[in-house]
N, C-alpha and C positions, 0 to 999 in steps of 0.2 A: 504494500500500500504506500501511497505517497501523500505528501502534504505540502501546502503552500499557503503563506499568509494571504488572507483574503479569499482563499479557496477552501479546500477540505480542512486545512489546519485552522484550528480556533473556531470551528463552527458552533461549539457548545461552550457555555461559560463554565469555568472551573468552579465558581461559586455554587452553581446548580448541582454539580457532582458532590461537593462537600456536604451540602444540605441533604442530598439523597443518602449519603453514607450515614449521617446522624439519624435520619428517619429510619433507615434500615436497622441501625443498632437498637433503637427503641422497639421496633417491630420484632426483632429477634428475641429480645428479653421477654416481651409480652407473649410471644408465641412459643416460648420454650416449655416443653412438657413439665407439668407440675412435679411429678415424681422425680424426674431427673434434676430439676432445679433445687429441690429440697435435699436431695441425697448427695449431690455432687459438691465438693468443696467450692466455696464461693470464689476463692482466688483463681481456681482453674477455669471457672466460667468467665471471669473477668479477663484473664490472660487470653483466652480464646477470642473473645469479642474484640479486644484491643487489636490483636494481630489480624483479625479478619477485616476490620474497617480502617486499618492503618494504610496511609498512602505513602509510597516511596518515590520521591522525585528522582528522575534519572540524573546520573553523573557521567559526564563524558570522560573517556580515558584517552586523552590526547597522546600519551606515550605509546598507546597500542594501535595508533592509526597506521594503516597500510594501504598501498595502491592496488587496484584491480587492473587486470590487463587492459591496455589501451585499445580503443575501438574507433570506428568512424561512423559518421552520420551524414545524410544528405540534407543540405540547407537550401531552401528555395526562397528566392526574392525577386522582385521586379526591378528592371533597370529604368532609366529615365524615359525610355520609349514605351514602357509598359510591357516589355517582354519578360517572360519568366526565365530566370537564370537558375541553374542548379550548380552547387559547389560542394565538394567534399570537405567536411570539417573533422578535426580531431576531437575525440571524446576522452577525457580523463575522469576517472572515478576513484574516490577514496572511501574506505570503509572505516567508520568511527565506532569502536566498541562503547557500550554504555551499560551501567547497572541501574536498575530501577524499573518503574512501570512505564511501558511505552505509550500508554494512553495519555499520559501527561502532555505529550507533544501535540495532541489533538484538542487540548482544552485551552480556552482563552482566559488568562489571568485578568484581574481587574485592571492592572496596568499592562498595556501592550502597545505595539506599533504595527502598522501595516507595511508589509514589504513582500514582494513575490520571491519565492525560491523554488528550486526543484530538488527535493531530497526524499529519498525512499527510506521508510522505516521498516527494518527487519525485526526479528524477535529480540535480538540483543545487540544490534548495531545499526548505524545510519549509513546510507550510501549517498554521498554528495557528488553531483556530477557537474562538470564544466565542459563546454564545447567552444572551440575557437580554432585559430590558425595554427598549423604545425610550427613548433619552435617557440611558441609564446608561453614558456614555462613560468616566467615571472608573473605574467597576468593571471595564469592559472593558480599559482601559489597565493597571490594576493586575494583572489576570489575565495579560495578555500578558507583562508584565515578570517576573512570578513564573515563568511557563513558560520564558522565555528563560534566566533565571538557573538554573533547575533543569536544563535541557538542557546548559548550559555546565558545570555542576558534574559532570554525568555524563561529559561529554567529557574533563574534567580528570582524573577517576579512570581513564578508559580510557587517556589519554595516559601516565599514570604507569606503566602496564604495557607499552604499545606501545614506548615509547622504549628501554628496555633490550633489547628484542627486536631493534629496528632497529640498535642500536649494535653488536651482536655478529654481525650478518649477514656483514660483510666478512671478519672474521677467520675465522669458521667456513667460509665459502665458499672462501677462499684455502687453508685447511688441507685441506679435503676434496679440492679440485681437485689440489693438489700431491701428496697421497698417492696419488690414483688415477693421475695422470700418471706418477709414479715407478714404480708397479706395472706399468702398461702398457708403459713404456719398458723396464723390466727384462725383461718377457715378450718384447718384440720383439728385444732384444739376445740373449736366449736362443735365439730362432729363428735369428738370424744365426749364432750360435756353433755350432749343431748342423750346419750345412752342407747340410741337405736343402732342396730347393725346397718352398715352402709353397703348398699348394693351398687357395684360398679357396672356400667354398661359393657356388655361383652364386646361391642364393636369399638370401644375406645381403646386405643393402643396403650401399652405399658410405657413404651418409649416413643419419643417424637420422631417423625421422619426426618432424616438428615436434610439440612438446608443445602440446596445447590449453590456451590461457591462460584463466584464470578472470577476468582483468581486463585492460584495455587498458594497455599500457606503451609508452613511446616508444622504448625500445631494442630493435632486432630481435635475434633469436637469432643469434649469430655462427656463420658457417659456414666450413669449411676448403675449400681447393681442391686436389683430388688426394689420393692416398694418402700416408700418412706413411712416411718412411724414416729409420731411426735414423742419426745422424751425430755426430761428435765435437763437443762443446760446451765452451767455456771456462767452467770453474766460477767462480761468483761469488767464491770465496775467492782464486783466481788473479787475477781481474780486480782485486779489492781490493788484492792484493799489488802489482800494477803501479802502481795509483794511489797506494799508500802510498809506493813508491819515489820517484815523481814529487813527492809532497808533501814528502818529506824533502829532496829536492834544492831545491825551491822555498824551503823554510824556511832552508836553508843559504845560498842566494844572497841572501835578504833580510837575513840577519845580517851580510853583508860588502858593504855598499853601495858602498864604494870600488872593489872588484873588479867587482861586478855592473854598475856604471855604464859600464865599458869594453866590456861584452859586447853584441854585436848579436844578432839573432834566431837566426842560424845557430850562433853561439857558445853560446847558451843551450841550443839543441837538442842540441848535441854533449855538453854537460854531462849532460843527461838521458839520452842514449844510453849514456854511460859507466856511469852508475848502473844502467840497465836491463840492460846486458850483464853486469855483475857479478852480477846476480841471476839472469838467464835464460841464462847460459852462452853468450854471444855470439849470441843469437838476435834481438837488436834491431838495426835498421838505419834509416838516414835517407835521404830523397830516393829512395824505392823506387817503381818503377812498379807501380801497383795500380789496377784499375778503369779509369777514364778520365783518370788523371793520376798525378803523383808525390806520394805522401804524405810528410809530414815525419818521422813515426815509425811504424815497423811492427815488431811482434813476431811471430815465427813459431815454431811448435812442430810438429815432425814434418811440415814442408812445408805447414802450414796457418796462415793468418793468425789470430791469436787476439786481437790488439789493434791498433788504428789510432788515431793522434793527429795533430791538425793544430795548428800553432803560429801565433800572430798577434800583432803589436804593435797596441795600441789606437790607432785613428785616427778613431773615431766609430761610432755604431750601425750605419750602413750596411755598414761593414766586416765586422760580425758576420754579417749576412745573406749578403753576398757570399762569405765564407769557408765558410759552410754549403752554399750552392747551387753554387758554382763549384769548391769543393775537397773538403771533407770528405764530403758526401753523394754526390758523383760518384765519389770514390775507393773508397767502400765497395762491394764486390761482394756477391753474394747471400748468401754464407755468413758474412760479417762481421756480428757482432751486438754487439760491445763496442768502444766508441770514447771518445775524450776530445778536448775542445777546450781548448787551453792559451792563455790570453790574457796577454800581457806588457804591463803598465801602466808606462810610463816617465815620464808626467807627468799633471797634473790631479789631481782629487779621487778617490782610489781607491774610497772607499765609493760615491760617486755613479756612477762608471764601472762598477763591478761590478754595481750595481743595474740600470743601463740595459742592460748586456750580457745579464744574466740575463733581463730582460723581453723583449729582442729574440729571444733563443733560444726562450723560451716561446711567443712569438707566431708562430713559424715554422709554415707550413701542415702540415709533416710531423710537428710535435711533438704527441704525443697527451696527455701529462700531465707534471706535475712530481712526481718521486718524493720528493725530500728537498731541504732547503736549509739550509746553514749560513752565516750572515752573514759575508761577506768571506772565506769559506773554500772551499766547494765546493757545487755545485748539480747534482743528478742529474735527468736527463730521460729519457723514453721517446719515441723517434721511430719513425715508420712507414717502413719501407724504401721507397725510390723504385722498386724493382724488383718488390716483392711486398707487396701490402697486408696479407697475413696474417703478415708477418715484422716483428719489432720490433728496434730498435737501442737499446741502452742507452748514453747519452751523459753523460759527466761533464764539467762545466764547471769548470775550475780556474784561478783568477786568480793571476798572479805580480805582486807590487807591487815593482818594481825602479827605482832612480833612473836618470835619464838621464845622458848624458855631461856632465861639468862644463865650462861654457863657459870659453874661454881668456880670461885677463886682458889 
């Protein structure tokens, strides 16, 4: 296919396409099957939507430009007497590789200029053609340079519009998904509260039909396994309250180094349990059997685990991986979705140790992404459950910088 300013190129406004992408995003969320949307991790849905509606402006690879074989064409024109004259002209063509979506070449940015050109758009390269007299290589090179500059100017104007669109995709997707999930969850809880058995229509599909994609993307549409059943979930506010209590205890211990130096791992854990029990009315316990072992700290509410934490004294990066594989992730059962890893640093360079520990946690095979990071304070991660690939675990890494025991004189 070919394009030319004033011709095929720029026949549709770029603004219209961006608006259509946003409308398509909202339609996709509203049309997502309820069972899938409730059962699939929210972050996976958001990632899929962002990648699907993300536009990538082409970037020319000038270093990769190469010439195609020279050819000839017949040029017809009339002389002063009105006679038709034919002349053979030399045709030079260069191939310009690019990365990005080729459709951007055919869209008109808000800022643009009119100018005719003849350029053919292939799947991943442009073919720019010049015709003229044999030997006019300087004129040909000047023409190609002008065309390339003009194309890149157009792409720059397009990028100025596409960038804000891409930047707001994640926030908008997250907001739309959260609102619909909240509505669906409220509806399901209402079904449960009524007490009548719910009869599903046999014709209604368990999973939504896959949406036909208009472009190839690397991320597959996330799918849920089995029907969704409402269950109690620890609110993020409650989770943050637990972590807040732990943070206060950590800060208090760090301010009394003489006392903290005398405390071992179990003593520190007991200090944390005292603070948690004061806040959660005796629901916190230590060394409790859960899953495949005994977890250091467990908070229960109405007979259900709402928080699990594992404590460890720093002894090297390998200890981090061992604590995750052999303790924390093994202790978590299917319904546990909130956890913390408390690292007690008794010696060494605290900043360097915290950095190494956070890196080791982020490199774990079950770690999906880093949510947030505060230098030397707290790092939040999202892990994939070892028991269910559709279930996510929120893990807070909290370092304690405490002095070791004073050596005897």
